[in-house]
N, C-alpha and C positions, 0 to 999 in steps of 0.2 A: 722207751719210753709207752710202746702200743700196752704194755702190760700195766700201765697204773691203772687206765678206765674199767679193763675187765677185773681187778683185784677190786677196785672200785665197786664194781658192778655186782660182785660175788658179795664182801659185806654187805653190801644194802639189802641184799635179796640173806643173806641169811638175820639178819637181823628183824627184816619185816616180816620173817619167817617165825622167826619165836616170838613174836608181839601177838602174832594172828593166834597161836598155838597158845600164849598164856591169854588171852580175852576171850578160850571156854572152847566149846566142841563141835560141832561138826552141825549142821543144817539139816535136819529132816524134812522135807516138804510132802504131802501129801495131799494128792487131787483128787476130791470128792470121794470122800471119805465114806464107809458104810457106817448106818445106825448098828451099835454094837459091835467095832471094829474095835480089835483091839493091836494099840502102836505102842514099840518100843522104843526108847531114845538115851542116851546116854547122859549122867550127869554133866551138865554141862551143855546139853546141846537145845538148839533151838527146834523150837517144833513148830513148821508154818501149815494150816491148812488152808486149803484153798477153797472155796465153796460157791457154789454158783447164786448168783442177787443181783441187786437191781437196787440202789441206794436212792436212786431220783423216785422213786415211789415211794418214797420214805423208809421202807424195810430196809434191816437190817443186823447182821446176826451179834450174839447177845451172848454170854457165856451164865448161862445160870445156876451153874454147882461147878463144885471141884475143890480138890485143898489149894490154895492158894501154897504153903509152905513144903510144897511138892513139884508145881508147877503154872508158874506165875504169868500172867498176861502180859505182853508187850507195847505198848500202845494203842494207840487207835486201828480197826481193820484197812489196810489197803485198798485200794476198789482198782484194777484195768479191767474197762472197758472194751465188749467184743467187737466193736465199732464205733468210728466216727460220729455216728448220728446219733441226736441230743434223744436223751431217754434211756436210751441201749443198755442193755442188761451186762454182764458180765463176769468177773470172779472178784470174789473178796478173801483176803490172802492174812489169816489169824496169826498171828507168832505169840510163843509161850517158850518160857525159858524153864529147863529142868533143871531144879534147885537142888534135891535131892533125894535120894532112893527112897522109892518105895511108887506107890498103884494109889489110884484117884478116878474116880469116875468122873469125866467132864462132859456136862450137859451143857448145848446152847438151844438155842429159839433164835427163830427169823422172823421177828416183829417189827411192829412201829412201838418206840419208845413212849407216843405217849396215849397210847389202846390201854388203857388198864380195864383188865377183866375182862378183855377179849382171847382167846385163844393165839397162840402163835399160829403161822402159817405153816413153819415146819420145824421141827426140833431131831436135833443130834446126840445120841448120847456114845461116847467111846471109853475103853478103858484104854487109860494112857500107863506102864510102867514102863520106870525109872530105873536102870541100874547104874 
């Protein structure tokens, strides 16, 4: 009788593992990438860029250039504060899905959306190679 729960657990684990494999590739996190950095990912992988920021000031990271047929933005940036203090800075995580083999220059700007004609506070340009 004790073998039944173990067998069930093995079967459930196998199904979950197969579902994860079918859903896509690995997650690649890059913390504080440097301007001009080359990042390699595989088709189906998720690329997560972790960038310093503080949306309470109105600033956010925006994609300004990149080939969406190779690397597609996934949702809005997710903010994790450095502390519980009101207005504290932290890390903005931007997620991308690698859709197809190729290379793209990914450009980002740290700016306020409503400030038209004002240069961004920071910019970042990366070369992403999808294999």
